[in-house]
MARLUMLO-137721 format. One record per atom (N, C-alpha, C): residue number from 1; atom name; x, y, z. Coordinates in Angstrom, 1 decimal. Example, Ala and Ser with C-alpha at 12.3 -4.5 7.8 and 13.67 -1.06 7.14 Angstrom:
  nr atom     px     py     pz
   1    N   13.2   -5.7    7.8
   1   CA   12.3   -4.5    7.8
   1    C   13.2   -3.3    7.8
   2    N   12.8   -2.2    7.1
   2   CA   13.7   -1.1    7.1
   2    C   12.9    0.0    7.9
END
This chain:
  nr atom     px     py     pz
   1    N  110.9  106.8  103.2
   1   CA  111.9  106.2  102.4
   1    C  112.5  105.0  103.1
   2    N  112.9  104.0  102.4
   2   CA  113.4  102.8  103.0
   2    C  114.9  102.9  103.3
   3    N  115.3  101.9  103.9
   3   CA  116.8  101.8  104.2
   3    C  117.7  101.2  103.1
   4    N  117.1  100.6  102.2
   4   CA  117.8  100.0  101.1
   4    C  118.4   98.6  101.5
   5    N  118.0   98.1  102.6
   5   CA  118.4   96.9  103.1
   5    C  117.9   95.7  102.3
   6    N  118.7   94.7  102.2
   6   CA  118.3   93.5  101.3
   6    C  117.0   92.9  101.9
   7    N  116.8   92.9  103.1
   7   CA  115.6   92.3  103.7
   7    C  114.3   93.2  103.6
   8    N  114.5   94.4  103.1
   8   CA  113.3   95.2  103.1
   8    C  112.4   94.8  101.9
   9    N  111.1   94.8  102.2
   9   CA  110.2   94.3  101.1
   9    C  109.8   95.5  100.2
  10    N  109.8   95.1   98.9
  10   CA  109.3   96.2   97.9
  10    C  107.9   95.8   97.6
  11    N  107.8   94.6   97.1
  11   CA  106.4   94.2   96.5
  11    C  106.2   92.7   97.1
  12    N  104.9   92.5   97.4
  12   CA  104.5   91.1   97.6
  12    C  103.4   90.7   96.7
  13    N  103.6   89.5   96.2
  13   CA  102.6   88.8   95.4
  13    C  101.8   87.7   96.2
  14    N  100.5   88.0   96.4
  14   CA   99.7   86.9   97.2
  14    C   98.7   86.3   96.2
  15    N   99.1   85.1   95.7
  15   CA   98.3   84.3   94.8
  15    C   96.9   84.0   95.3
  16    N   96.8   83.4   96.5
  16   CA   95.4   83.0   97.0
  16    C   94.5   84.3   97.0
  17    N   94.9   85.3   97.3
  17   CA   94.0   86.4   97.3
  17    C   94.0   87.3   96.0
  18    N   94.8   86.9   95.0
  18   CA   95.0   87.7   93.7
  18    C   95.3   89.2   94.0
  19    N   96.4   89.3   94.9
  19   CA   96.6   90.6   95.4
  19    C   98.1   90.9   95.1
  20    N   98.5   92.1   94.7
  20   CA   99.9   92.5   94.7
  20    C   99.9   93.8   95.5
  21    N  100.9   93.9   96.5
  21   CA  101.1   95.0   97.3
  21    C  102.4   95.6   97.1
  22    N  102.5   96.9   96.9
  22   CA  103.7   97.7   96.9
  22    C  103.9   98.3   98.2
  23    N  104.9   97.8   98.9
  23   CA  105.1   98.2  100.3
  23    C  105.8   99.6  100.3
  24    N  106.3  100.2   99.4
  24   CA  106.9  101.5   99.4
  24    C  105.9  102.5   99.4
  25    N  104.7  102.3   98.9
  25   CA  103.6  103.3   98.9
  25    C  102.3  102.8   99.5
  26    N  102.4  101.6  100.0
  26   CA  101.2  101.0  100.6
  26    C  100.0  100.8   99.7
  27    N  100.2  100.5   98.5
  27   CA   99.2  100.2   97.5
  27    C   99.0   98.7   97.4
  28    N   97.7   98.3   97.4
  28   CA   97.3   96.9   97.2
  28    C   96.3   96.8   96.1
  29    N   96.7   96.1   95.0
  29   CA   95.8   95.9   93.9
  29    C   95.3   94.4   93.9
  30    N   94.0   94.2   93.8
  30   CA   93.3   92.9   93.8
  30    C   93.3   92.4   92.3
  31    N   94.2   92.5   91.6
  31   CA   94.2   92.2   90.1
  31    C   95.6   91.6   89.8
  32    N   96.0   90.5   90.5
  32   CA   97.4   90.0   90.4
  32    C   97.5   89.5   88.9
  33    N   96.6   88.8   88.4
  33   CA   96.6   88.3   87.0
  33    C   96.8   89.3   85.9
  34    N   96.3   90.5   86.2
  34   CA   96.5   91.6   85.2
  34    C   97.9   92.1   85.3
  35    N   98.4   92.3   86.5
  35   CA   99.8   92.7   86.7
  35    C  100.8   91.7   86.2
  36    N  100.6   90.5   86.3
  36   CA  101.6   89.5   85.8
  36    C  101.4   89.3   84.3
  37    N  100.3   89.8   83.8
  37   CA  100.2   89.9   82.2
  37    C  101.0   91.1   81.7
  38    N  101.5   91.9   82.6
  38   CA  102.2   93.1   82.1
  38    C  101.5   94.4   82.1
  39    N  100.3   94.5   82.6
  39   CA   99.5   95.8   82.7
  39    C  100.0   96.4   83.9
  40    N  101.0   97.2   84.0
  40   CA  101.5   97.9   85.2
  40    C  101.1   99.3   85.2
  41    N  100.2   99.8   84.5
  41   CA   99.9  101.2   84.4
  41    C   99.4  101.7   85.8
  42    N   98.5  101.1   86.4
  42   CA   98.0  101.6   87.7
  42    C   99.1  101.7   88.8
  43    N  100.0  100.6   88.7
  43   CA  101.1  100.6   89.7
  43    C  102.0  101.6   89.4
  44    N  102.4  101.8   88.2
  44   CA  103.6  102.8   87.9
  44    C  103.0  104.3   88.0
  45    N  101.6  104.5   87.7
  45   CA  101.1  105.8   88.0
  45    C  101.1  106.1   89.4
  46    N  100.8  105.0   90.3
  46   CA  100.8  105.4   91.8
  46    C  102.2  105.6   92.3
  47    N  103.1  104.8   91.6
  47   CA  104.5  105.2   92.2
  47    C  105.0  106.6   91.7
  48    N  104.7  106.9   90.5
  48   CA  105.0  108.2   90.0
  48    C  104.3  109.4   90.9
  49    N  103.1  109.2   91.3
  49   CA  102.5  110.2   92.1
  49    C  103.1  110.3   93.5
  50    N  103.4  109.1   94.0
  50   CA  104.0  109.1   95.4
  50    C  105.5  109.8   95.3
  51    N  106.2  109.6   94.2
  51   CA  107.5  110.1   94.0
  51    C  107.3  111.7   93.9
  52    N  106.3  112.1   93.0
  52   CA  106.1  113.6   92.9
  52    C  105.7  114.2   94.2
  53    N  104.9  113.5   95.0
  53   CA  104.5  114.0   96.2
  53    C  105.7  114.2   97.2
  54    N  106.5  113.2   97.2
  54   CA  107.7  113.1   98.0
  54    C  108.7  114.4   97.6
  55    N  108.9  114.5   96.3
  55   CA  109.8  115.6   95.8
  55    C  109.1  116.9   96.3
  56    N  107.8  117.1   96.2
  56   CA  107.2  118.4   96.3
  56    C  107.2  118.7   97.8
  57    N  107.1  117.7   98.7
  57   CA  107.3  117.9  100.1
  57    C  108.5  118.3  100.5
  58    N  109.7  117.8   99.9
  58   CA  111.0  118.1  100.3
  58    C  111.6  119.4   99.6
  59    N  110.8  119.8   98.6
  59   CA  111.4  121.0   97.9
  59    C  110.6  122.3   98.6
  60    N  109.7  122.1   99.3
  60   CA  109.1  123.1  100.0
  60    C  107.8  123.7   99.6
END
């Protein structure tokens, strides 16, 4: 879990490598053009899975 500070990175878009990285879950996708076109399914599914795993871990 992050600190919520303004300087904390959430996501990085690397155009030369066609990569988007979500730093909260450590996911890198090498399909930046697809993400920018609005296809966020893989990203949102990974975020939901990480959230569920975190909730499961804290609830015992």
